[in-house]
C-alpha positions in Angstrom: 138.1 198.6 42.3 140.9 196.9 40.3 144.2 198.4 39.4 146.4 197.9 36.4 148.5 194.7 36.6 152.3 195.1 36.9 155.2 192.7 37.2 155.8 191.2 40.7 159.4 191.1 41.9 160.2 188.7 44.8 163.2 191.0 45.6 161.0 194.1 45.9 158.4 192.6 48.1 161.1 190.9 50.2 162.5 194.3 51.0 159.3 195.3 52.8 159.4 195.0 56.6 156.3 192.7 56.5 158.1 190.0 54.4 161.8 190.6 55.3 162.2 187.2 57.1 160.7 185.1 54.4 162.7 182.6 52.3 163.2 182.9 48.5 160.8 180.0 48.0 158.1 181.8 50.1 158.6 185.1 48.3 158.3 183.2 45.0 155.0 181.7 46.1 153.7 185.2 47.1 154.5 186.5 43.7 153.0 183.5 42.0 149.7 183.6 44.0 149.5 187.3 44.5 149.9 190.2 42.1 151.1 193.8 41.9 148.6 196.4 40.8 148.9 200.2 40.0 145.9 202.3 41.2 145.2 205.7 39.9 143.9 208.4 42.4 140.6 207.4 43.8 139.0 204.7 45.9 140.5 201.2 46.3 137.8 199.6 48.5 134.9 200.8 50.6 134.0 200.2 54.2 131.4 197.4 54.6 132.1 195.6 51.4 133.2 191.9 51.5 136.9 191.8 52.3 138.4 190.0 49.3 142.0 191.2 49.3 145.0 192.0 51.5 146.9 195.1 50.3 150.5 196.0 51.0 151.7 199.4 49.6 154.9 199.4 47.5 154.9 203.2 46.8 152.5 206.1 46.7 150.1 207.6 49.3 147.1 206.0 51.0 144.3 207.5 53.0 142.1 205.4 55.4 138.8 206.7 56.6 135.8 205.5 58.7 132.2 206.3 58.2 130.7 208.1 61.3 127.1 208.9 60.8 126.8 210.4 57.4 130.4 211.6 57.3 133.7 210.1 56.2 136.3 210.8 58.8 139.9 210.4 57.9 141.8 208.2 60.4 145.2 207.8 58.7 147.3 209.1 55.8 150.7 207.8 55.0 153.3 207.3 52.3 155.4 204.7 54.2 156.3 201.7 52.1 155.0 198.4 53.4 151.9 199.6 55.2 149.1 197.2 54.9 145.3 197.1 55.0 142.3 195.2 53.9 141.4 191.6 54.8 143.7 191.4 57.8 141.5 189.0 59.7 141.0 186.5 56.9 142.8 183.8 58.9 139.8 183.8 61.3 137.6 182.4 58.6 133.9 182.5 58.8 133.9 182.9 62.6 133.9 186.7 62.1 132.2 188.8 59.3 134.8 189.2 56.6 134.1 192.8 55.6 136.4 195.9 55.2 136.3 197.8 58.5 137.4 201.1 56.8 137.6 202.7 53.3 140.9 203.2 51.5 141.7 205.6 48.7 144.9 206.8 47.0 145.8 210.4 46.3 148.5 209.7 43.6 149.3 206.7 41.4 150.1 204.0 44.0 151.3 200.4 43.6 150.1 197.6 45.9 151.1 194.0 46.4 147.6 192.4 46.4 147.0 189.0 48.0 143.5 187.3 47.7 142.0 186.8 51.2 141.7 183.0 50.8 145.4 182.8 49.9 146.4 185.1 52.7 144.5 182.9 55.2 146.0 179.6 54.0 149.5 181.0 53.9 149.2 182.4 57.5 147.9 179.0 58.8 150.6 177.1 56.9 153.6 179.3 57.6 152.8 180.7 61.0 150.5 178.2 62.8 151.6 179.2 66.3 151.1 182.9 65.5 147.7 182.2 64.2 146.7 180.4 67.4 148.0 183.2 69.5 146.2 185.8 67.4 143.0 183.8 67.5 143.2 183.5 71.2 143.9 187.3 71.6 141.0 188.2 69.3 138.3 185.9 70.7 139.6 186.3 74.2 139.3 190.0 74.0 135.8 189.7 72.6 134.7 187.3 75.3 136.3 189.5 78.0 134.5 192.5 76.6 131.2 190.7 76.5 131.6 189.5 80.1 132.7 192.9 81.4 129.9 194.5 79.4 127.3 192.3 81.1 128.9 193.2 84.4 128.6 196.9 83.5 124.9 196.4 82.9 124.5 194.6 86.2 126.3 197.4 88.0 124.1 200.0 86.3 121.0 197.9 87.2 122.0 197.7 90.8 122.6 201.4 90.9 119.2 202.1 89.3 117.5 199.6 91.6 119.0 201.3 94.7 117.9 204.7 93.4 114.4 203.5 92.5 114.0 201.8 95.9 115.1 205.1 97.6 112.6 207.1 95.6 109.8 204.7 96.2 110.5 204.6 99.9 109.7 208.3 100.5 106.1 208.4 99.1 105.4 204.9 100.5 106.5 206.0 104.0 104.5 209.2 103.6 101.4 207.2 102.6 101.8 204.9 105.6 102.1 207.9 108.0 99.1 209.6 106.5 97.0 206.5 106.7 97.8 206.1 110.4 97.0 209.8 111.0 93.8 209.5 109.0 92.7 206.5 111.2 93.3 208.6 114.3 91.4 211.6 112.9 88.4 209.5 111.8 88.2 207.9 115.3 88.2 211.4 116.9 85.6 212.6 114.4 83.3 209.7 115.4 83.8 210.7 119.1 83.1 214.3 118.3 80.0 213.3 116.4 78.7 211.3 119.4 79.3 214.4 121.7 77.4 216.6 119.3 74.6 214.1 118.9 74.1 214.0 122.7 74.1 217.8 123.1 71.1 220.1 123.0 71.5 221.0 119.4 68.5 221.6 117.1 68.0 219.8 113.8 68.6 223.0 112.0 71.9 223.7 113.8 73.2 220.2 112.9 72.1 220.6 109.3 73.9 224.0 109.1 77.1 222.4 110.6 77.0 219.6 108.1 76.5 222.1 105.3 79.5 224.1 106.5 81.6 220.9 106.7 80.9 220.2 103.0 81.8 223.7 102.0 85.0 223.5 104.1 86.0 220.3 102.4 85.5 221.9 99.0 87.7 224.9 100.1 90.5 222.5 101.1 90.7 221.2 97.6 91.2 224.8 96.3 93.7 226.0 99.0 96.1 228.6 97.5 99.9 228.4 97.8 101.2 231.0 100.3 104.6 232.3 100.9 106.1 231.6 104.3 105.5 235.3 105.3 101.9 235.2 104.1 101.3 232.0 106.0 102.7 233.4 109.2 100.6 236.5 109.0 97.4 234.5 108.4 98.3 232.1 111.3 98.6 235.1 113.7 95.2 236.5 112.5 93.5 233.1 112.9 95.0 232.6 116.4 93.7 235.9 117.5 90.3 235.2 116.1 90.1 231.8 117.8 91.2 233.3 121.1 88.7 236.2 120.9 85.9 233.6 120.4 86.9 231.6 123.5 88.3 228.6 121.6 91.2 227.0 123.5 94.5 226.1 121.9 93.8 228.2 118.9 97.5 228.3 118.1 97.4 224.6 117.3 94.4 224.9 115.0 95.6 227.9 113.1 98.4 226.3 111.1 96.0 223.5 109.9 93.3 226.0 108.9 95.9 228.1 107.0 97.1 225.0 105.1 93.5 224.3 104.1 93.1 227.9 102.8 90.7 229.1 105.6 90.9 232.7 106.8 89.1 234.9 109.4 86.4 235.7 106.9 85.5 232.1 106.5 85.4 231.7 110.3 83.1 234.7 110.5 80.7 232.9 108.2 81.0 229.8 110.5 80.2 231.9 113.6 77.2 233.5 111.9 75.8 230.1 110.8 75.9 228.3 114.2 74.8 229.3 117.7 77.4 230.7 120.0 77.3 227.8 122.4 78.2 225.2 119.8 80.9 227.3 118.1 83.8 225.6 119.9 82.4 222.2 119.0 81.8 223.3 115.4 85.4 224.6 115.0 86.7 221.3 116.5 84.5 219.4 114.1 85.8 221.4 111.2 89.4 220.9 112.3 88.9 217.1 112.1 87.3 217.6 108.7 90.2 219.7 107.4 92.9 217.3 108.8 91.1 214.3 107.2 90.9 216.1 103.8 94.6 217.0 104.0 95.6 213.5 105.0 93.6 212.1 102.1 95.3 214.6 99.7 98.7 213.4 101.1 97.8 209.8 100.5 96.6 210.6 97.0 99.9 212.5 96.2 102.0 209.7 97.6 100.3 207.0 95.7 100.4 209.1 92.5 104.1 209.6 93.0 104.6 205.8 93.4 102.6 205.2 90.2 104.7 207.9 88.4 107.9 206.1 89.5 106.6 202.7 88.4 105.6 204.2 85.0 109.1 205.8 84.7 110.8 202.5 85.4 108.6 200.9 82.8 109.4 203.7 80.3 113.1 203.3 81.1 113.2 199.6 80.6 110.9 199.8 77.6 108.9 196.8 78.8 106.2 195.6 76.4 107.4 198.1 73.8 108.7 197.4 70.3 112.5 197.4 70.2 112.6 199.7 67.2 110.0 202.5 66.9 109.5 206.2 66.8 110.4 207.6 70.2 110.2 210.9 72.0 113.7 211.6 73.3 112.3 213.9 76.0 110.3 211.0 77.5 113.4 208.8 77.5 115.6 211.5 79.1 113.0 212.3 81.8 112.6 208.6 82.7 116.4 208.2 82.9 116.9 211.3 85.0 114.1 210.1 87.4 115.6 206.7 87.7 119.0 208.2 88.4 117.7 211.0 90.8 118.9 209.1 93.8 122.4 208.8 92.4 122.5 212.4 91.2 121.6 213.6 94.7 120.4 217.0 96.0 123.8 218.8 95.6 123.8 218.6 91.8 121.2 220.8 90.1 119.6 219.4 87.0 118.6 221.9 84.3 116.5 220.8 81.4 116.7 222.9 78.2 114.3 221.0 75.9 113.2 222.0 72.4 109.7 220.5 72.7 109.1 221.2 68.9 111.4 218.4 68.0 109.7 215.4 66.4 110.0 211.8 67.5 112.9 209.9 65.9 113.3 206.3 64.7 115.3 204.6 67.4 116.0 201.7 69.8 114.6 203.4 73.0 115.9 201.0 75.6 119.5 201.3 74.1 119.3 205.1 74.0 118.3 205.0 77.7 121.5 203.0 78.3 123.5 205.8 76.5 121.8 208.5 78.7 122.6 206.4 81.8 126.3 206.1 81.0 126.7 209.8 80.1 124.8 211.0 83.2 126.7 208.7 85.4 130.0 210.0 84.1 128.8 213.6 84.5 127.8 212.9 88.2 131.2 211.3 88.8 133.0 214.4 87.3 131.0 216.8 89.5 131.6 214.7 92.6 135.4 214.7 91.8 135.2 218.5 91.6 133.7 218.9 95.1 130.3 217.4 94.8 128.3 220.5 94.0 127.5 221.6 90.4 125.1 221.6 87.6 124.1 219.0 85.0 122.4 220.6 82.0 120.5 218.4 79.5 119.7 220.1 76.3 117.9 219.1 73.1 118.0 221.0 69.8 117.8 220.5 66.0 121.2 220.4 64.2 120.4 220.5 60.5 118.9 217.1 59.7 119.8 215.6 63.1 118.6 215.8 66.6 121.1 217.0 69.2 121.1 215.7 72.8 123.8 217.4 74.9 124.9 216.6 78.5 126.8 219.5 80.0 128.4 219.3 83.5 130.5 221.6 85.6 132.9 218.8 86.8 136.6 218.3 86.5 136.6 217.9 82.7 138.4 215.4 80.4 142.1 216.1 80.0 143.1 216.8 76.4 145.8 214.1 76.4 143.2 211.3 77.0 140.3 212.8 75.0 141.0 210.6 72.0 141.0 207.4 74.2 137.9 207.8 76.3 135.8 205.8 73.8 138.3 202.9 73.7 137.2 199.6 75.3 138.4 199.2 79.0 139.8 202.7 79.2 138.7 204.4 82.4 139.8 207.2 84.7 137.8 206.0 87.6 139.5 204.2 90.6 140.0 200.5 90.5 136.8 198.7 91.1 134.6 201.7 90.3 134.6 201.5 86.5 134.9 198.9 83.7 135.9 201.3 80.9 133.1 200.1 78.7 130.4 202.7 79.4 131.5 205.1 76.6 132.5 202.2 74.3 129.0 200.8 74.5 127.5 204.2 74.1 129.6 204.8 71.0 128.5 201.5 69.5 124.8 202.2 70.2 124.9 205.7 68.8 127.3 205.3 65.9 126.9 201.7 64.8 123.3 201.1 65.6 121.7 204.5 65.1 124.1 205.9 62.5 124.6 208.9 64.6 127.6 210.8 66.1 128.9 210.9 69.7 131.5 213.6 70.5 133.0 215.5 73.4 134.2 219.0 74.0 135.7 219.6 77.5 137.6 222.0 79.7 137.5 222.2 83.5 134.1 223.3 84.6 132.5 222.8 81.2 132.3 219.4 79.7 129.8 218.6 76.9 129.0 215.2 75.5 126.9 215.6 72.4 124.8 212.8 70.8 123.6 213.5 67.2 120.8 211.2 65.9 119.2 211.2 62.4 115.7 212.6 62.3 114.7 210.4 59.4 114.3 206.6 59.5 117.1 204.4 58.3 116.8 200.7 57.8 116.9 199.1 61.3 119.6 196.5 61.9 118.4 193.0 61.3 121.1 191.4 63.4 121.3 192.2 67.1 124.5 193.9 68.2 126.6 192.6 71.0 125.3 195.4 73.2 121.7 194.5 72.7 122.2 190.8 73.0 
């Protein structure tokens, strides 16, 4: 938007704090190559447009705003003479995108001294070469530092996730190894028992009946009901009495195994009725090995299924062999992240899931959203640990008008009000030295706001902190250029 041209006075612009040290010749050049314009109430420039001009306010009122998701958020309003905005990084040239980083409008007739971006760049390099070198070093040095520390942040997160995944994999793997060793021992004993039975004076019909009972017992193990501790104890006592009454030694050792397999006294009555009395102890021993074998095979199946589930969760978390931009189910992403971080969350923090399963998939970069979940969960765990180590982490999803809400609520120490506006700043951290880089929330902000056109906000008090991520339900044009975070 262009304003109405007005006369440029070197004396007037020389009175501004930005130009107060310039010589008359320099002020004359500014007036010759720049211009004064009067803008009526309304927009002056819009965020994202090519940055073509540098603006210095002479009088009036300006409002600066940033686009956050679909909303315009006011970040500054002032009537102070000499404030400036626009193409402030023109001296960096083509090394950075020359676009307006905010929107500016005026609320009353306002005069600006306007300098074209190219002219501003050449004047800066000619009049203040040392300052330009220092500013370039500061700008690119900060960018390089942020990139390096960001990579370090990801490596630390990867190490934490690897440790948690290793811990989670170790438990089912160790269980499978133990069950395999036990299964080998039971099979050997079963072979020995089979040889004893084969050498005994048992009829063909008795052996056939025993084998038929063995098959039915194996089927019963697969359908064993879940019992409460009290129910299991009562059934163990009843089975122990039954085995003792029928002359079977060490019945107290067999009873817990039979109870776990879902067997009861009625089932043993059927066994006793189906075999001769003299072979009943051998038949019960044979069935015990059958039950133990089935239970061990179930344990191996459960353990290997758990390992497969963890591997699938790791694959889901890392989004290997997936398109970088696609329709994603946030619940799958949240579940895989929680599973990957379960070792770090620990048993003292209760995780509560309040999912709205009716929510549709959303267009997103799933791997980067998983990075956001990781950062927010990690901060929640740190807050709970700082408050004593015991607490609750609640993960909730819901619809918020035309956006999807993902909320992480913890019962930790909270975020003090005086620093709440700074927690998304790069390198700002409340963690002890060496434990945080201060980039987790900054990276999360960039992924949610810049890349997904969403909103990231926080509401906190001691014992109730809520980080909320709001993501559009409808597809936007995916970014064609990778962000610094994704690179």
